[in-house]
N, C-alpha and C positions, 0 to 999 in steps of 0.2 A: 691866547687863552679865551678870549671873545669870540673869535672865528671858529674857533673849534669845538665851544659849547653850542651854537648856531647848528654847524654840521651835525653835531650829536643827536640835535632834537630829530633827526630822521630817523636814529637808531630808538627814541620814544616810540616814532609810528610803525617803527618794523616791529620792535616788542608787543605794541599793541594789536597791531593788523595780525601779528602771528597768533597771541594767545585768545583773542576775544571770542574766537568762533568756539573755544572751550563750554563758555555759558549758555549759546545760542544753539548748539548742534543738534540737541535732542527737541528743543522746539521747531527748527528748521525741518527735522525728519518726520515730525507728527504734522506740522503745517502742510508740506506738499506729499506728505504719504510716501515718502520715500522708501525704496527696495534698499536690501544690504549694499547692493554694489552702488547706487545711487547716492545713497549717504556717504560709501567710501569715498565717492568722487566729490561730492561735495566739502568734503575736509580736505581732502588733496588737492584739489583744482588750484586753491591759491600756492600752495607746494611746486605744482606743474609750472606755473607764470612764475613762481620764485628762481627755478632752475634754469628757464628761457631766459629771464631778467639778468640772471648773474652771467650766464654762458656771454650774452650778448653786452653785457656792461662795459667792456673795455673799449668796444666801438665810438659809441659817442663820447665816453669819458676822454680818448684819445683825439679823436676829431673835433669835438666841439668845446670841449674842456670840461674840467670837473664843474665849476660853478653852473654850466647850463644845463649839463644832466641832472645835475639836483634840482634843478627847476622841474626839469620830467616827473623825478620822483616825487617832488611834493604834490605836482596834479593829477601822478595816478594815486597817491593816496587819499587826495581830496575826492576826486570822483568814484573811486571805489567804496568810500565811506557812504557817500550819500547816494549810490547807485543799489548796494545791497540793502539798505534801510529799506527803499522806495520800490523794489524790484514787484511787480506782480506776475511775475511767472518764475519758475524753477530755472530756466535756459537764461534769465536776463541775470538772474540772480548769480549764476555762474562766472559770465561774462565780467561781470564789476569784482568778483572774487578774484579771478584770474588777474585782472588789471592791477588788482591790489598787491597781488604776487609779482608782477612786472615789477613794480615800484621796491619791493622788499629786496630783490635779486638784486635790482641797479643800486640801492643804497648800500646792499652787502658790499660793493665792489668800491663804488666811488666815494663815500662817506669816509671808510678808515683811509683810503689812499689820501684824501684831500688834507685829512688831519695828521699823517705821519708827513706830507710834503710841506704844511707850514707849521711843524713843532720843531723846538729845539731838541739837541738830541737828547740832553738830559732830564726833559720831561715825556721824551714823546711817548714813552709807554701808558704814563699816566695821561693823557689827553689824547691818545689813541682810543685809552681803555674806556674815556668817556662815552663813547660811542656803546660799548659794550652796557656801561653803567645805564646808560638812558634804554638800552634795550629791556633790561631787567628791571627798571623803572617802568617801562611802557606795558610789559607783562604784568606788574604788581597793580599798577593802575585798573588796567583792564579787567583782572582779578577782582578787585574790589568795586568797581564798575559794575560788572556782572553781577554782584553779589546783592548790591544795594539795587540796580534797576529791574532785577527779577522778580521784587517784591509787586512789580506794576501790572501784571496779568497776562494773558494770551499774547497780546502782541510785543512786550516788553524786549524780545529779542530784536525787533527792528530799532530799539532806542540804543540797545548795547552796540550795534555793527554802527549806526546813525552819529553818535556822540563823536566821534574819532575825525570827524569835520573842523573841528573846533582848532585842536591842535596842527591840524594839518595846513589851514589855513594862517594861522601864524607862521608859521614854517616856510610856506610860500612867501609870505613877506618879508621874513627876515634873511633869506637869501640874498636878497637885493642889498645889503648891508657889506657882504663880505668881499672878499679882492680874490681874482683867480690865483691858483695853485702858481709860486713862481718857477717851479721846477718844469712846469707844463709850460709855462710861457717862454722859457729858454730853449728848453728840448722841441718843443712842438712849432711854435711859433717866429722864434728866435728875437723874441721882444726883452732884452737885457736891461733896458730902461727901467720898463714897467716892474721887471722881476727885481733889479735892484732894489727900487722903492720898498716894495712889499719886504726883502731880506732886511732892510734897515730897521723895519719894526722886529721880525722874529729875532733878529740877532746881530744889534748894533755895532758889537764891537768886533766881531769878525764876517761881515756881509760882504766884504770885497774878496775875502779868500774864498769864502763859500760859494760865492758866483764863479769863482774861477774853476773851484772843484766840480761843481754841477756841470760848467762847460765841458771839461776834461771826461765826463763822464757819459758824454754823447759822441767823443769822438774815440779813434781807433790810437794805436802808438805812434802812427807817423800823425797824427794831429785829423785826420780827415774826419768827417762825420760820419757815424754808423750809418750802412744801409739798412731799409728796414729788415729787421731781425725776424726771425720765426722764433716762440718761444722753444720750438721742440728741435731745434738744430743741434742737441746734442751739448751745446755749451753749458747750456742752465739746468743739468741734468739734477744735478744736488740738489738746488733749492725746489725743484720740481718734486722729486721724493720727498722730501720734507713736508711740503703744503700738502701735497696728496694725503701723505701718511697722517697729519695731524687733523686734517679736515675729515677722513675715515674714521679716526677714533675719538673724534668728539660727539659723532652722531652715532657710533655702535656703544657707547655709553648708555643709551636709553632716552637721551634727556629731553627729545622733541616728543619721543612716546609719552612722557610723563608729563610735561606740557598740554600738550593736545588733549590727554585723556585722563588727566588727574582725577577728577570726579569718578570715573568710571572705574578707576584704578582702587579706590577708595572705598566704591561698592562693594568691589570683589572683595575687599579685605573686611567687609562686614558692616561698614558706617551706612548711615541712611542717606538718603540723597540731599536735606539738608545740612548735614553735619560735612558730607563731602565737597560739597560747594563752597562750604564756609573754610575746609581746611587747605583749599587753593589757595586763599589769601594768606594763608601762614605761609604755604610755598614761597607763593611771591614776596612775602616779606624777607624768609630767610635769603632768596634769592640777592633781594636787594642789597640786604645789610652786608653780605661776602663778598658782592662784586665790588661794593664801596671799599671794603678791606683789602683786596685783591689790586684794586687800581691803586692805590694808595701807598702800597710796599712794592710794587711791581719794578720800579726804577731804583728802590732801594735794593732787594733781596735778589732779582733779578727773576728772568722768565722761566727758567730750568728748575730753580728751586721750589715756586710754584706747582709747578707740574709735578713735579717728584713728592711734593708732599698731599697734592690733590688726588694722585694715581691711587697711593697708600689708603686714602679714606673712601674712595671711590668703590675701589675692591670691596673693604671692608663691608660699607653699607649694603652695597646691590648683593653681596654673599649672605647677610642676615636677612635683607628682604626675602630672598630666594630659600633660604631655610623656614623661614617662618610660614612662608606658602606650604612648603614640604610638607611641615609639620601639622599641617592644619588647625593650630592654633590660631582662630583668625578674629577673637575677640579681644575687645580693646582697643589701643591707639598703638601697637608696636610698628606697624607697618606704616602708619603715616609718618612716627618718629623717626622710624631710619630712612623715610624718603627725605625728609627734613635735611638729615644729616647729609644725604646722597646730595643733595641739592646745594647745600653748603659747602662743603668740597669741591664740586665743578663749578658753583660761582666763582671761588677762591683761585682756581686753576684753569681750567680749561675756558670758561668762561671770560675771565678777564685777560687771557692771553691769546686766545684764539685769531682774533682782528688785528692786536698789534704784531703778533709774530708772522703773519702773514702780509701784513703791509709793510715788513721791513727786508722781507727776506731776499727780495728780488731788485735786479739794478734798475737805475732809473729807465732805461729805454724801454722795458719789457716790464714794469712794474703793474701796467694797468692789466697787461693779459694774463701775468701772474697772479694776481688778486683775482681775476676772472675765474681761472683754473683752480684756486683753492675755495672760492666762495662758491662755484658750482659743483665742485665733487661733496663739499659740505651739504649744499640742499637736494643734491640728488639721492645723497644717503637718508636725508631728513626726509625724501619725499617716499623711500624705498621704506625706511621704520615707521612712518605715520600710518601708511596704506595698508601696511602688513601685519602691525600690533595688534590689531581688534582680532583679527582670525587667529594668527597664532597663540595671543593669549588665551582664546575662548578654546582652541584644540589642544592646547598642549596644558594649559594652566599656566598660573602664577611662576611655579618654582622653575621650569626649564628656561623660560622666557629672561628671568634675572638671573640664571646662572650663567646661560649666553651673556649678557651684559657684563657680568662680574669678569669672566674670561676674557673679554676682550679689553677690559682695565688693566687685566693683569699683562697682556701683548703691550698696551700702551706704556705702561712702567718700564718695560724691556726698550721700547722704542726711546724714550725720555733719558733713560740711564746712559744708553751707548750711543745715539745718535743724534740729538738735539743740541745743536751748539746755542750759546748763551750769545744774546746781542743788546744788552745793558748800555746805557752810557756811552754807545759810539753813532756816528753820523750814517747815513744811510749809505753813503758813498764808501766810507770806513768797512760797514756790513758786507759789501760786493764783494772787496779785497778779501776779507778772512773768509767766507763762502769760496772764491776762486780756488786758496789754496787747498779747501776738502775736495777738487773736483778728482 
């Protein structure tokens, strides 16, 4: 539990780094007199780094270990926060935002893998869910921090970005206290002695059996060690399809457009700048509460139930936002209320489930590569949505934009109902056997 909480702190930095730019983006645009294209690049450069970090994340994770990769993540967050806060030119600012994105991408691959590999089967959903819980906690704290720091004058955006250095340094120090993943030690290093010591802490009653099960997962039917396998050999077609579609639907819900541009969306709905910034704190709070609810029941009701209930709520709330924009009745708080309902259902379902599901669904020998595929799909879609949302919303308006998001969630409901398997309460090795039947 303590190990998972330490690694989940990387999720806090992930969420903080992702959302903190929402409070600073207008000041940064004015400070460096950025054009629309330059401003879009400034917002999306971290996402570009995130995509690259997630694409490359499996390599250091498999080669150097989960723990050593987390050291890189912590250093990237620390340097990014200090560099963006102190940058004296736009180009230097971009470099350090990009570095922070690399950290987010690598974190989204390595942290869920690590937690899933050191968690007992009956608590794995909750413990991997701690990562997402800390992501939304980081988003909430960044919104609240932005609101409080925004009272500090023209250069307050530097403090908004720089304050992240404190939790980044704490994370860097705490990584020293956690062990390496026992599954990585067994399958990549052959170090069964160290692995067994760690398994005794994780699962004292069945550690010997679990050790044997992990060793078997790394060999074929004849007992020969698996050769280095390609993720795209055809053998893993089913988990690949499941993960790519899951990550795709996560982003075409519009979640990152709302996280990045919440103040602008609220201004489109008729709220003033101050009310819009304060409303983002409400979004962060709802996100936090319903993610906490989701991760506390994910191992009881299962991943599919959360996704089914969430999909219905997302469809209803997104169409409500779209119809409100279409009607033109934008006075009052209708759209902020509908947006908070959307955030609640997203946090309860996709938000709580995504990193758990992706970290479980691939076999031990290709888990890091599979996590990379799911994470990079997620972040490529996030970059596309975040980069395109301002111009699409401006040219088409709010109604068509949110109608599109709602239609995508209808497709997600079909996907979950007919294709998504349940993974609660089973070991990672048992899930591998269950997915193999679906090929």
